[in-house]
N, CA, C and O atoms as a GROMACS GRO file, in nm:
protein
  644
    1MET      N    1  12.271  16.184  10.212
    1MET     CA    2  12.283  16.267  10.092
    1MET      C    3  12.317  16.410  10.133
    1MET      O    4  12.269  16.458  10.236
    2SER      N    5  12.398  16.476  10.053
    2SER     CA    6  12.437  16.613  10.083
    2SER      C    7  12.331  16.710  10.033
    2SER      O    8  12.238  16.672   9.962
    3ASP      N    9  12.348  16.837  10.071
    3ASP     CA   10  12.254  16.940  10.025
    3ASP      C   11  12.259  16.954   9.874
    3ASP      O   12  12.156  16.979   9.810
    4LYS      N   13  12.379  16.938   9.814
    4LYS     CA   14  12.392  16.946   9.669
    4LYS      C   15  12.312  16.836   9.602
    4LYS      O   16  12.246  16.859   9.500
    5ASP      N   17  12.318  16.715   9.658
    5ASP     CA   18  12.241  16.603   9.603
    5ASP      C   19  12.092  16.633   9.611
    5ASP      O   20  12.017  16.607   9.517
    6PHE      N   21  12.050  16.689   9.725
    6PHE     CA   22  11.907  16.718   9.745
    6PHE      C   23  11.860  16.821   9.643
    6PHE      O   24  11.748  16.810   9.592
    7GLU      N   25  11.943  16.920   9.612
    7GLU     CA   26  11.906  17.022   9.514
    7GLU      C   27  11.881  16.961   9.378
    7GLU      O   28  11.794  17.009   9.304
    8ALA      N   29  11.954  16.858   9.342
    8ALA     CA   30  11.941  16.797   9.210
    8ALA      C   31  11.832  16.690   9.206
    8ALA      O   32  11.799  16.640   9.098
    9MET      N   33  11.774  16.656   9.321
    9MET     CA   34  11.673  16.550   9.325
    9MET      C   35  11.555  16.583   9.235
    9MET      O   36  11.516  16.700   9.225
   10PRO      N   37  11.498  16.483   9.169
   10PRO     CA   38  11.381  16.506   9.085
   10PRO      C   39  11.262  16.552   9.169
   10PRO      O   40  11.244  16.509   9.282
   11MET      N   41  11.182  16.639   9.111
   11MET     CA   42  11.067  16.694   9.182
   11MET      C   43  10.938  16.655   9.112
   11MET      O   44  10.933  16.646   8.989
   12ILE      N   45  10.834  16.633   9.192
   12ILE     CA   46  10.698  16.613   9.141
   12ILE      C   47  10.608  16.702   9.226
   12ILE      O   48  10.601  16.686   9.348
   13GLY      N   49  10.540  16.794   9.161
   13GLY     CA   50  10.451  16.883   9.234
   13GLY      C   51  10.523  16.963   9.342
   13GLY      O   52  10.467  16.989   9.448
   14GLY      N   53  10.647  17.002   9.315
   14GLY     CA   54  10.722  17.081   9.410
   14GLY      C   55  10.783  17.002   9.524
   14GLY      O   56  10.850  17.058   9.611
   15ARG      N   57  10.761  16.871   9.525
   15ARG     CA   58  10.817  16.786   9.630
   15ARG      C   59  10.920  16.691   9.570
   15ARG      O   60  10.900  16.640   9.460
   16PRO      N   61  11.029  16.668   9.642
   16PRO     CA   62  11.131  16.578   9.588
   16PRO      C   63  11.082  16.433   9.585
   16PRO      O   64  11.016  16.387   9.678
   17MET      N   65  11.114  16.364   9.477
   17MET     CA   66  11.084  16.221   9.468
   17MET      C   67  11.180  16.150   9.562
   17MET      O   68  11.293  16.194   9.582
   18LYS      N   69  11.136  16.043   9.617
   18LYS     CA   70  11.218  15.969   9.713
   18LYS      C   71  11.308  15.870   9.642
   18LYS      O   72  11.264  15.790   9.561
   19LEU      N   73  11.436  15.878   9.674
   19LEU     CA   74  11.533  15.780   9.630
   19LEU      C   75  11.600  15.726   9.755
   19LEU      O   76  11.624  15.799   9.850
   20THR      N   77  11.629  15.598   9.754
   20THR     CA   78  11.705  15.542   9.866
   20THR      C   79  11.849  15.590   9.854
   20THR      O   80  11.890  15.641   9.749
   21ASP      N   81  11.926  15.575   9.959
   21ASP     CA   82  12.067  15.612   9.954
   21ASP      C   83  12.140  15.532   9.847
   21ASP      O   84  12.228  15.584   9.778
   22LYS      N   85  12.105  15.404   9.834
   22LYS     CA   86  12.169  15.319   9.732
   22LYS      C   87  12.133  15.366   9.591
   22LYS      O   88  12.218  15.367   9.502
   23GLN      N   89  12.007  15.405   9.572
   23GLN     CA   90  11.966  15.454   9.440
   23GLN      C   91  12.040  15.584   9.405
   23GLN      O   92  12.084  15.602   9.292
   24ALA      N   93  12.052  15.673   9.503
   24ALA     CA   94  12.125  15.799   9.480
   24ALA      C   95  12.272  15.769   9.449
   24ALA      O   96  12.332  15.831   9.360
   25ALA      N   97  12.330  15.674   9.522
   25ALA     CA   98  12.469  15.634   9.496
   25ALA      C   99  12.481  15.573   9.356
   25ALA      O  100  12.577  15.600   9.284
   26PHE      N  101  12.383  15.490   9.319
   26PHE     CA  102  12.381  15.432   9.185
   26PHE      C  103  12.384  15.541   9.079
   26PHE      O  104  12.458  15.531   8.982
   27CYS      N  105  12.304  15.644   9.096
   27CYS     CA  106  12.297  15.755   9.000
   27CYS      C  107  12.433  15.823   8.986
   27CYS      O  108  12.479  15.849   8.874
   28ARG      N  109  12.497  15.851   9.097
   28ARG     CA  110  12.628  15.916   9.093
   28ARG      C  111  12.733  15.825   9.028
   28ARG      O  112  12.816  15.871   8.949
   29GLU      N  113  12.728  15.697   9.061
   29GLU     CA  114  12.823  15.601   9.004
   29GLU      C  115  12.799  15.580   8.854
   29GLU      O  116  12.893  15.558   8.778
   30TYR      N  117  12.673  15.585   8.814
   30TYR     CA  118  12.640  15.564   8.673
   30TYR      C  119  12.707  15.670   8.585
   30TYR      O  120  12.745  15.641   8.471
   31LEU      N  121  12.721  15.790   8.636
   31LEU     CA  122  12.783  15.898   8.559
   31LEU      C  123  12.931  15.871   8.529
   31LEU      O  124  12.987  15.928   8.436
   32ARG      N  125  12.994  15.787   8.607
   32ARG     CA  126  13.137  15.759   8.587
   32ARG      C  127  13.166  15.695   8.453
   32ARG      O  128  13.259  15.735   8.384
   33ASP      N  129  13.086  15.594   8.415
   33ASP     CA  130  13.115  15.521   8.291
   33ASP      C  131  12.990  15.481   8.213
   33ASP      O  132  13.000  15.412   8.111
   34LEU      N  133  12.873  15.524   8.258
   34LEU     CA  134  12.745  15.492   8.193
   34LEU      C  135  12.721  15.342   8.184
   34LEU      O  136  12.656  15.294   8.091
   35ASN      N  137  12.774  15.269   8.281
   35ASN     CA  138  12.758  15.124   8.286
   35ASN      C  139  12.671  15.092   8.409
   35ASN      O  140  12.717  15.102   8.523
   36ALA      N  141  12.546  15.053   8.384
   36ALA     CA  142  12.452  15.030   8.494
   36ALA      C  143  12.494  14.916   8.585
   36ALA      O  144  12.477  14.924   8.707
   37THR      N  145  12.549  14.810   8.528
   37THR     CA  146  12.591  14.695   8.609
   37THR      C  147  12.702  14.735   8.705
   37THR      O  148  12.695  14.707   8.825
   38GLN      N  149  12.805  14.801   8.653
   38GLN     CA  150  12.916  14.843   8.737
   38GLN      C  151  12.874  14.949   8.838
   38GLN      O  152  12.922  14.951   8.951
   39ALA      N  153  12.784  15.037   8.798
   39ALA     CA  154  12.734  15.140   8.889
   39ALA      C  155  12.661  15.075   9.006
   39ALA      O  156  12.674  15.119   9.120
   40ALA      N  157  12.583  14.971   8.977
   40ALA     CA  158  12.510  14.900   9.083
   40ALA      C  159  12.608  14.835   9.181
   40ALA      O  160  12.588  14.842   9.302
   41ILE      N  161  12.712  14.774   9.129
   41ILE     CA  162  12.811  14.710   9.216
   41ILE      C  163  12.880  14.815   9.302
   41ILE      O  164  12.894  14.797   9.423
   42ARG      N  165  12.924  14.924   9.240
   42ARG     CA  166  12.993  15.030   9.316
   42ARG      C  167  12.901  15.096   9.418
   42ARG      O  168  12.948  15.148   9.520
   43ALA      N  169  12.771  15.095   9.391
   43ALA     CA  170  12.674  15.157   9.484
   43ALA      C  171  12.639  15.064   9.600
   43ALA      O  172  12.570  15.104   9.693
   44GLY      N  173  12.687  14.940   9.594
   44GLY     CA  174  12.666  14.849   9.705
   44GLY      C  175  12.562  14.739   9.683
   44GLY      O  176  12.529  14.666   9.776
   45TYR      N  177  12.512  14.728   9.561
   45TYR     CA  178  12.419  14.620   9.531
   45TYR      C  179  12.497  14.490   9.512
   45TYR      O  180  12.619  14.492   9.490
   46SER      N  181  12.428  14.378   9.520
   46SER     CA  182  12.490  14.246   9.504
   46SER      C  183  12.546  14.229   9.363
   46SER      O  184  12.482  14.269   9.265
   47LYS      N  185  12.664  14.169   9.353
   47LYS     CA  186  12.724  14.142   9.222
   47LYS      C  187  12.639  14.045   9.141
   47LYS      O  188  12.631  14.055   9.019
   48LYS      N  189  12.575  13.950   9.213
   48LYS     CA  190  12.492  13.850   9.144
   48LYS      C  191  12.374  13.912   9.071
   48LYS      O  192  12.336  13.866   8.964
   49THR      N  193  12.315  14.016   9.130
   49THR     CA  194  12.195  14.076   9.071
   49THR      C  195  12.220  14.216   9.015
   49THR      O  196  12.126  14.287   8.982
   50ALA      N  197  12.346  14.255   9.004
   50ALA     CA  198  12.380  14.391   8.963
   50ALA      C  199  12.325  14.427   8.826
   50ALA      O  200  12.276  14.538   8.806
   51ARG      N  201  12.332  14.335   8.732
   51ARG     CA  202  12.282  14.366   8.596
   51ARG      C  203  12.133  14.395   8.599
   51ARG      O  204  12.087  14.494   8.541
   52GLN      N  205  12.058  14.309   8.664
   52GLN     CA  206  11.914  14.327   8.674
   52GLN      C  207  11.880  14.454   8.753
   52GLN      O  208  11.793  14.531   8.714
   53THR      N  209  11.950  14.474   8.864
   53THR     CA  210  11.924  14.590   8.948
   53THR      C  211  11.954  14.719   8.872
   53THR      O  212  11.878  14.815   8.880
   54GLY      N  213  12.066  14.720   8.798
   54GLY     CA  214  12.101  14.837   8.719
   54GLY      C  215  11.994  14.871   8.616
   54GLY      O  216  11.955  14.986   8.601
   55THR      N  217  11.948  14.768   8.546
   55THR     CA  218  11.843  14.787   8.445
   55THR      C  219  11.714  14.837   8.510
   55THR      O  220  11.650  14.929   8.459
   56GLU      N  221  11.677  14.777   8.622
   56GLU     CA  222  11.556  14.820   8.694
   56GLU      C  223  11.568  14.965   8.740
   56GLU      O  224  11.475  15.043   8.726
   57ASN      N  225  11.684  14.999   8.796
   57ASN     CA  226  11.703  15.136   8.844
   57ASN      C  227  11.688  15.236   8.730
   57ASN      O  228  11.624  15.340   8.746
   58LEU      N  229  11.748  15.206   8.615
   58LEU     CA  230  11.739  15.299   8.502
   58LEU      C  231  11.595  15.316   8.452
   58LEU      O  232  11.561  15.419   8.394
   59SER      N  233  11.512  15.215   8.474
   59SER     CA  234  11.374  15.224   8.428
   59SER      C  235  11.283  15.301   8.524
   59SER      O  236  11.170  15.333   8.489
   60LYS      N  237  11.332  15.331   8.643
   60LYS     CA  238  11.253  15.405   8.742
   60LYS      C  239  11.259  15.554   8.712
   60LYS      O  240  11.368  15.610   8.698
   61PRO      N  241  11.142  15.619   8.702
   61PRO     CA  242  11.139  15.762   8.667
   61PRO      C  243  11.222  15.849   8.762
   61PRO      O  244  11.291  15.941   8.717
   62ALA      N  245  11.217  15.822   8.890
   62ALA     CA  246  11.292  15.905   8.985
   62ALA      C  247  11.442  15.891   8.962
   62ALA      O  248  11.515  15.990   8.968
   63VAL      N  249  11.487  15.770   8.935
   63VAL     CA  250  11.629  15.745   8.912
   63VAL      C  251  11.674  15.809   8.781
   63VAL      O  252  11.774  15.880   8.778
   64SER      N  253  11.600  15.785   8.673
   64SER     CA  254  11.641  15.840   8.544
   64SER      C  255  11.636  15.993   8.543
   64SER      O  256  11.719  16.058   8.480
   65THR      N  257  11.539  16.050   8.613
   65THR     CA  258  11.530  16.196   8.622
   65THR      C  259  11.648  16.251   8.701
   65THR      O  260  11.706  16.353   8.663
   66TYR      N  261  11.683  16.185   8.810
   66TYR     CA  262  11.797  16.229   8.891
   66TYR      C  263  11.927  16.219   8.811
   66TYR      O  264  12.010  16.309   8.818
   67ILE      N  265  11.944  16.111   8.736
   67ILE     CA  266  12.063  16.096   8.652
   67ILE      C  267  12.068  16.209   8.549
   67ILE      O  268  12.174  16.267   8.527
   68SER      N  269  11.956  16.240   8.487
   68SER     CA  270  11.952  16.349   8.388
   68SER      C  271  11.991  16.482   8.451
   68SER      O  272  12.065  16.560   8.391
   69LYS      N  273  11.942  16.507   8.572
   69LYS     CA  274  11.977  16.632   8.639
   69LYS      C  275  12.125  16.636   8.676
   69LYS      O  276  12.190  16.739   8.662
   70LEU      N  277  12.178  16.524   8.724
   70LEU     CA  278  12.320  16.520   8.758
   70LEU      C  279  12.406  16.539   8.633
   70LEU      O  280  12.508  16.607   8.637
   71MET      N  281  12.364  16.479   8.521
   71MET     CA  282  12.437  16.494   8.395
   71MET      C  283  12.435  16.641   8.350
   71MET      O  284  12.537  16.695   8.307
   72ALA      N  285  12.320  16.702   8.360
   72ALA     CA  286  12.308  16.842   8.317
   72ALA      C  287  12.398  16.932   8.401
   72ALA      O  288  12.464  17.021   8.348
   73LYS      N  289  12.402  16.908   8.531
   73LYS     CA  290  12.491  16.986   8.619
   73LYS      C  291  12.637  16.964   8.582
   73LYS      O  292  12.716  17.059   8.577
   74ARG      N  293  12.673  16.839   8.557
   74ARG     CA  294  12.811  16.808   8.521
   74ARG      C  295  12.847  16.873   8.387
   74ARG      O  296  12.956  16.929   8.373
   75ASN      N  297  12.758  16.864   8.290
   75ASN     CA  298  12.784  16.923   8.159
   75ASN      C  299  12.802  17.074   8.169
   75ASN      O  300  12.888  17.132   8.102
   76GLU      N  301  12.722  17.135   8.252
   76GLU     CA  302  12.733  17.280   8.273
   76GLU      C  303  12.868  17.313   8.339
   76GLU      O  304  12.936  17.407   8.300
   77ARG      N  305  12.904  17.235   8.437
   77ARG     CA  306  13.029  17.256   8.509
   77ARG      C  307  13.149  17.236   8.417
   77ARG      O  308  13.246  17.312   8.424
   78CYS      N  309  13.143  17.136   8.331
   78CYS     CA  310  13.255  17.105   8.241
   78CYS      C  311  13.252  17.188   8.112
   78CYS      O  312  13.349  17.189   8.036
   79GLU      N  313  13.143  17.257   8.089
   79GLU     CA  314  13.124  17.336   7.967
   79GLU      C  315  13.138  17.252   7.841
   79GLU      O  316  13.199  17.294   7.743
   80ILE      N  317  13.082  17.131   7.847
   80ILE     CA  318  13.083  17.042   7.731
   80ILE      C  319  12.938  17.021   7.686
   80ILE      O  320  12.852  16.982   7.764
   81ASP      N  321  12.915  17.048   7.560
   81ASP     CA  322  12.782  17.029   7.504
   81ASP      C  323  12.796  16.982   7.360
   81ASP      O  324  12.906  16.951   7.313
   82ALA      N  325  12.684  16.976   7.290
   82ALA     CA  326  12.686  16.927   7.152
   82ALA      C  327  12.776  17.014   7.064
   82ALA      O  328  12.848  16.962   6.978
   83ASP      N  329  12.774  17.145   7.085
   83ASP     CA  330  12.860  17.234   7.006
   83ASP      C  331  13.007  17.198   7.024
   83ASP      O  332  13.082  17.193   6.927
   84TYR      N  333  13.047  17.174   7.149
   84TYR     CA  334  13.186  17.139   7.177
   84TYR      C  335  13.225  17.012   7.101
   84TYR      O  336  13.329  17.008   7.034
   85VAL      N  337  13.143  16.909   7.111
   85VAL     CA  338  13.174  16.780   7.048
   85VAL      C  339  13.181  16.796   6.896
   85VAL      O  340  13.271  16.741   6.833
   86LEU      N  341  13.088  16.870   6.839
   86LEU     CA  342  13.088  16.887   6.694
   86LEU      C  343  13.207  16.972   6.647
   86LEU      O  344  13.264  16.945   6.541
   87LYS      N  345  13.245  17.074   6.724
   87LYS     CA  346  13.363  17.154   6.688
   87LYS      C  347  13.489  17.068   6.691
   87LYS      O  348  13.574  17.079   6.603
   88GLU      N  349  13.501  16.984   6.793
   88GLU     CA  350  13.617  16.896   6.803
   88GLU      C  351  13.620  16.797   6.686
   88GLU      O  352  13.726  16.770   6.630
   89ALA      N  353  13.504  16.744   6.650
   89ALA     CA  354  13.496  16.651   6.537
   89ALA      C  355  13.540  16.720   6.408
   89ALA      O  356  13.610  16.662   6.326
   90ASP      N  357  13.499  16.844   6.392
   90ASP     CA  358  13.538  16.921   6.274
   90ASP      C  359  13.689  16.943   6.271
   90ASP      O  360  13.751  16.930   6.166
   91GLN      N  361  13.747  16.976   6.385
   91GLN     CA  362  13.892  16.996   6.391
   91GLN      C  363  13.967  16.867   6.357
   91GLN      O  364  14.067  16.869   6.285
   92LEU      N  365  13.918  16.754   6.409
   92LEU     CA  366  13.981  16.626   6.378
   92LEU      C  367  13.972  16.595   6.229
   92LEU      O  368  14.068  16.545   6.169
   93TYR      N  369  13.858  16.625   6.171
   93TYR     CA  370  13.840  16.602   6.028
   93TYR      C  371  13.941  16.685   5.948
   93TYR      O  372  14.003  16.636   5.854
   94ARG      N  373  13.956  16.811   5.988
   94ARG     CA  374  14.049  16.900   5.915
   94ARG      C  375  14.194  16.852   5.930
   94ARG      O  376  14.271  16.858   5.834
   95LEU      N  377  14.229  16.804   6.049
   95LEU     CA  378  14.364  16.751   6.069
   95LEU      C  379  14.385  16.625   5.984
   95LEU      O  380  14.490  16.607   5.922
   96ALA      N  381  14.285  16.539   5.982
   96ALA     CA  382  14.296  16.416   5.903
   96ALA      C  383  14.306  16.451   5.754
   96ALA      O  384  14.380  16.388   5.679
   97LYS      N  385  14.232  16.551   5.715
   97LYS     CA  386  14.234  16.595   5.576
   97LYS      C  387  14.376  16.640   5.538
   97LYS      O  388  14.421  16.616   5.426
   98GLN      N  389  14.444  16.702   5.630
   98GLN     CA  390  14.581  16.746   5.605
   98GLN      C  391  14.679  16.631   5.627
   98GLN      O  392  14.800  16.647   5.607
   99GLU      N  393  14.627  16.517   5.667
   99GLU     CA  394  14.705  16.396   5.692
   99GLU      C  395  14.807  16.411   5.803
   99GLU      O  396  14.903  16.334   5.811
  100LEU      N  397  14.788  16.509   5.889
  100LEU     CA  398  14.882  16.528   5.999
  100LEU      C  399  14.876  16.412   6.097
  100LEU      O  400  14.979  16.361   6.142
  101LEU      N  401  14.755  16.371   6.130
  101LEU     CA  402  14.742  16.264   6.228
  101LEU      C  403  14.785  16.129   6.173
  101LEU      O  404  14.854  16.053   6.241
  102THR      N  405  14.746  16.100   6.052
  102THR     CA  406  14.773  15.967   5.997
  102THR      C  407  14.918  15.952   5.952
  102THR      O  408  14.972  15.841   5.957
  103LYS      N  409  14.982  16.059   5.909
  103LYS     CA  410  15.118  16.051   5.860
  103LYS      C  411  15.220  16.045   5.973
  103LYS      O  412  15.313  15.964   5.970
  104PHE      N  413  15.204  16.130   6.071
  104PHE     CA  414  15.306  16.144   6.174
  104PHE      C  415  15.280  16.063   6.301
  104PHE      O  416  15.374  16.026   6.371
  105ILE      N  417  15.154  16.036   6.331
  105ILE     CA  418  15.122  15.964   6.454
  105ILE      C  419  15.018  15.856   6.423
  105ILE      O  420  14.900  15.875   6.451
  106PRO      N  421  15.062  15.743   6.364
  106PRO     CA  422  14.967  15.637   6.328
  106PRO      C  423  14.889  15.589   6.450
  106PRO      O  424  14.945  15.572   6.558
  107GLY      N  425  14.762  15.567   6.433
  107GLY     CA  426  14.678  15.515   6.540
  107GLY      C  427  14.618  15.622   6.628
  107GLY      O  428  14.523  15.594   6.702
  108LEU      N  429  14.670  15.743   6.623
  108LEU     CA  430  14.619  15.849   6.710
  108LEU      C  431  14.476  15.888   6.672
  108LEU      O  432  14.394  15.917   6.758
  109LEU      N  433  14.449  15.889   6.543
  109LEU     CA  434  14.317  15.931   6.497
  109LEU      C  435  14.207  15.844   6.558
  109LEU      O  436  14.106  15.897   6.606
  110GLY      N  437  14.224  15.713   6.555
  110GLY     CA  438  14.122  15.623   6.610
  110GLY      C  439  14.100  15.646   6.758
  110GLY      O  440  13.985  15.652   6.803
  111GLY      N  441  14.207  15.659   6.834
  111GLY     CA  442  14.196  15.683   6.978
  111GLY      C  443  14.133  15.817   7.008
  111GLY      O  444  14.052  15.829   7.101
  112THR      N  445  14.169  15.917   6.930
  112THR     CA  446  14.114  16.051   6.950
  112THR      C  447  13.965  16.053   6.919
  112THR      O  448  13.886  16.111   6.993
  113LEU      N  449  13.928  15.988   6.810
  113LEU     CA  450  13.786  15.983   6.774
  113LEU      C  451  13.707  15.904   6.877
  113LEU      O  452  13.594  15.941   6.909
  114LYS      N  453  13.764  15.797   6.930
  114LYS     CA  454  13.696  15.717   7.033
  114LYS      C  455  13.674  15.801   7.158
  114LYS      O  456  13.566  15.796   7.218
  115ALA      N  457  13.775  15.879   7.198
  115ALA     CA  458  13.761  15.965   7.315
  115ALA      C  459  13.652  16.070   7.291
  115ALA      O  460  13.574  16.099   7.381
  116LEU      N  461  13.648  16.125   7.171
  116LEU     CA  462  13.547  16.225   7.139
  116LEU      C  463  13.407  16.162   7.138
  116LEU      O  464  13.310  16.222   7.184
  117GLU      N  465  13.399  16.041   7.085
  117GLU     CA  466  13.272  15.969   7.083
  117GLU      C  467  13.224  15.942   7.226
  117GLU      O  468  13.105  15.957   7.255
  118LEU      N  469  13.314  15.901   7.313
  118LEU     CA  470  13.280  15.876   7.453
  118LEU      C  471  13.234  16.004   7.520
  118LEU      O  472  13.138  16.003   7.597
  119THR      N  473  13.301  16.115   7.492
  119THR     CA  474  13.259  16.244   7.546
  119THR      C  475  13.117  16.274   7.500
  119THR      O  476  13.033  16.319   7.579
  120GLY      N  477  13.090  16.250   7.373
  120GLY     CA  478  12.956  16.274   7.320
  120GLY      C  479  12.850  16.191   7.388
  120GLY      O  480  12.738  16.239   7.409
  121LYS      N  481  12.882  16.068   7.424
  121LYS     CA  482  12.786  15.982   7.494
  121LYS      C  483  12.757  16.036   7.633
  121LYS      O  484  12.644  16.031   7.680
  122HIS      N  485  12.860  16.088   7.698
  122HIS     CA  486  12.842  16.140   7.834
  122HIS      C  487  12.758  16.266   7.837
  122HIS      O  488  12.697  16.296   7.939
  123VAL      N  489  12.755  16.341   7.729
  123VAL     CA  490  12.673  16.462   7.727
  123VAL      C  491  12.548  16.439   7.642
  123VAL      O  492  12.478  16.534   7.605
  124ASP      N  493  12.521  16.313   7.612
  124ASP     CA  494  12.402  16.273   7.537
  124ASP      C  495  12.394  16.341   7.401
  124ASP      O  496  12.287  16.384   7.359
  125VAL      N  497  12.507  16.349   7.333
  125VAL     CA  498  12.512  16.402   7.198
  125VAL      C  499  12.504  16.283   7.103
  125VAL      O  500  12.583  16.190   7.114
  126GLN      N  501  12.410  16.287   7.013
  126GLN     CA  502  12.394  16.176   6.920
  126GLN      C  503  12.450  16.211   6.783
  126GLN      O  504  12.409  16.152   6.682
  127ALA      N  505  12.541  16.306   6.778
  127ALA     CA  506  12.595  16.352   6.650
  127ALA      C  507  12.656  16.238   6.569
  127ALA      O  508  12.630  16.226   6.450
  128PHE      N  509  12.737  16.154   6.634
  128PHE     CA  510  12.802  16.048   6.560
  128PHE      C  511  12.702  15.938   6.527
  128PHE      O  512  12.698  15.890   6.414
  129LYS      N  513  12.623  15.898   6.623
  129LYS     CA  514  12.530  15.787   6.605
  129LYS      C  515  12.430  15.818   6.495
  129LYS      O  516  12.409  15.736   6.406
  130ASP      N  517  12.367  15.935   6.501
  130ASP     CA  518  12.267  15.969   6.401
  130ASP      C  519  12.328  15.967   6.261
  130ASP      O  520  12.266  15.916   6.167
  131ARG      N  521  12.445  16.021   6.246
  131ARG     CA  522  12.510  16.027   6.117
  131ARG      C  523  12.544  15.887   6.066
  131ARG      O  524  12.526  15.857   5.949
  132LEU      N  525  12.592  15.804   6.155
  132LEU     CA  526  12.632  15.670   6.113
  132LEU      C  527  12.512  15.580   6.086
  132LEU      O  528  12.517  15.498   5.995
  133ASP      N  529  12.405  15.593   6.163
  133ASP     CA  530  12.288  15.511   6.141
  133ASP      C  531  12.226  15.540   6.004
  133ASP      O  532  12.171  15.450   5.940
  134VAL      N  533  12.234  15.662   5.962
  134VAL     CA  534  12.174  15.701   5.835
  134VAL      C  535  12.257  15.646   5.718
  134VAL      O  536  12.200  15.609   5.616
  135THR      N  537  12.388  15.641   5.732
  135THR     CA  538  12.470  15.601   5.619
  135THR      C  539  12.494  15.450   5.619
  135THR      O  540  12.437  15.378   5.537
  136THR      N  541  12.577  15.402   5.710
  136THR     CA  542  12.613  15.261   5.714
  136THR      C  543  12.681  15.231   5.845
  136THR      O  544  12.707  15.322   5.924
  137THR      N  545  12.710  15.107   5.869
  137THR     CA  546  12.783  15.076   5.991
  137THR      C  547  12.931  15.082   5.960
  137THR      O  548  12.988  14.986   5.907
  138VAL      N  549  12.992  15.192   5.992
  138VAL     CA  550  13.133  15.217   5.968
  138VAL      C  551  13.185  15.296   6.088
  138VAL      O  552  13.111  15.373   6.149
  139THR      N  553  13.311  15.277   6.121
  139THR     CA  554  13.365  15.351   6.235
  139THR      C  555  13.390  15.495   6.196
  139THR      O  556  13.404  15.526   6.077
  140MET      N  557  13.396  15.583   6.294
  140MET     CA  558  13.426  15.723   6.267
  140MET      C  559  13.564  15.735   6.204
  140MET      O  560  13.585  15.819   6.116
  141GLU      N  561  13.657  15.652   6.248
  141GLU     CA  562  13.792  15.657   6.192
  141GLU      C  563  13.788  15.627   6.043
  141GLU      O  564  13.850  15.698   5.963
  142ASP      N  565  13.716  15.521   6.004
  142ASP     CA  566  13.704  15.485   5.862
  142ASP      C  567  13.641  15.600   5.782
  142ASP      O  568  13.687  15.633   5.672
  143TYR      N  569  13.538  15.659   5.838
  143TYR     CA  570  13.467  15.768   5.772
  143TYR      C  571  13.559  15.889   5.751
  143TYR      O  572  13.566  15.944   5.641
  144VAL      N  573  13.629  15.930   5.856
  144VAL     CA  574  13.717  16.047   5.846
  144VAL      C  575  13.832  16.021   5.749
  144VAL      O  576  13.866  16.107   5.668
  145LEU      N  577  13.891  15.901   5.758
  145LEU     CA  578  14.001  15.869   5.667
  145LEU      C  579  13.953  15.865   5.522
  145LEU      O  580  14.023  15.912   5.432
  146LYS      N  581  13.836  15.808   5.498
  146LYS     CA  582  13.781  15.803   5.363
  146LYS      C  583  13.762  15.944   5.307
  146LYS      O  584  13.798  15.972   5.193
  147LYS      N  585  13.705  16.031   5.389
  147LYS     CA  586  13.681  16.169   5.345
  147LYS      C  587  13.813  16.242   5.320
  147LYS      O  588  13.824  16.319   5.225
  148ALA      N  589  13.912  16.218   5.404
  148ALA     CA  590  14.043  16.282   5.387
  148ALA      C  591  14.107  16.235   5.257
  148ALA      O  592  14.165  16.316   5.184
  149LYS      N  593  14.098  16.105   5.227
  149LYS     CA  594  14.154  16.052   5.102
  149LYS      C  595  14.081  16.107   4.980
  149LYS      O  596  14.142  16.139   4.879
  150GLU      N  597  13.947  16.118   4.992
  150GLU     CA  598  13.869  16.174   4.881
  150GLU      C  599  13.912  16.317   4.852
  150GLU      O  600  13.931  16.357   4.737
  151ARG      N  601  13.927  16.394   4.958
  151ARG     CA  602  13.968  16.534   4.942
  151ARG      C  603  14.109  16.544   4.886
  151ARG      O  604  14.137  16.628   4.801
  152ALA      N  605  14.198  16.458   4.933
  152ALA     CA  606  14.335  16.459   4.883
  152ALA      C  607  14.336  16.424   4.734
  152ALA      O  608  14.411  16.484   4.657
  153GLY      N  609  14.253  16.328   4.693
  153GLY     CA  610  14.241  16.291   4.552
  153GLY      C  611  14.187  16.405   4.469
  153GLY      O  612  14.234  16.428   4.357
  154ASP      N  613  14.088  16.477   4.521
  154ASP     CA  614  14.032  16.593   4.451
  154ASP      C  615  14.138  16.701   4.432
  154ASP      O  616  14.144  16.765   4.326
  155GLU      N  617  14.222  16.721   4.533
  155GLU     CA  618  14.326  16.823   4.525
  155GLU      C  619  14.431  16.785   4.420
  155GLU      O  620  14.479  16.872   4.347
  156GLU      N  621  14.467  16.655   4.412
  156GLU     CA  622  14.565  16.610   4.312
  156GLU      C  623  14.509  16.624   4.172
  156GLU      O  624  14.580  16.664   4.080
  157THR      N  625  14.381  16.591   4.156
  157THR     CA  626  14.316  16.602   4.025
  157THR      C  627  14.317  16.747   3.978
  157THR      O  628  14.342  16.774   3.860
  158SER      N  629  14.290  16.839   4.070
  158SER     CA  630  14.286  16.980   4.029
  158SER      C  631  14.426  17.032   3.996
  158SER      O  632  14.440  17.124   3.916
  159ARG      N  633  14.532  16.974   4.057
  159ARG     CA  634  14.670  17.016   4.027
  159ARG      C  635  14.713  16.967   3.889
  159ARG      O  636  14.788  17.035   3.820
  160VAL      N  637  14.665  16.848   3.848
  160VAL     CA  638  14.702  16.791   3.719
  160VAL      C  639  14.642  16.873   3.605
  160VAL      O  640  14.706  16.891   3.501
  161HIS      N  641  14.520  16.922   3.624
  161HIS     CA  642  14.452  16.994   3.515
  161HIS      C  643  14.488  17.137   3.509
  161HIS      O  644  14.438  17.209   3.422
   0.00000   0.00000   0.00000
């Protein structure tokens, strides 16, 4: 492990918690795609037991704490946080409202929203999930398009009167 890895290691009582080299590698690999099974395989664990090993690793306090610290460092380095994700979502909504995305580049809205949703998962932003769990099971694309159509209808109604 490098000095940078050691700095991010979880601490208990001022002492670093012990992680094996494989566990530390698992933590770094997990950040790539948030897939515990694939992270275990890439870290050198057996393919046969990777799913179980990944789940077990995530349940270990030292591993989960180390992953949280690595995520926080990455988020700081990338300057991506909940504010960033929500601002981007707002911009996408405004573009959809103007029908720029849906009229000129069909399919772009869904891909863009998926990328934004994935970004939100990597920085542990639950903005989309919390909103969707409260309302219904609908995709972000469906939700944004519905709102854009509602607004467009409101604008036409006000022009008629």
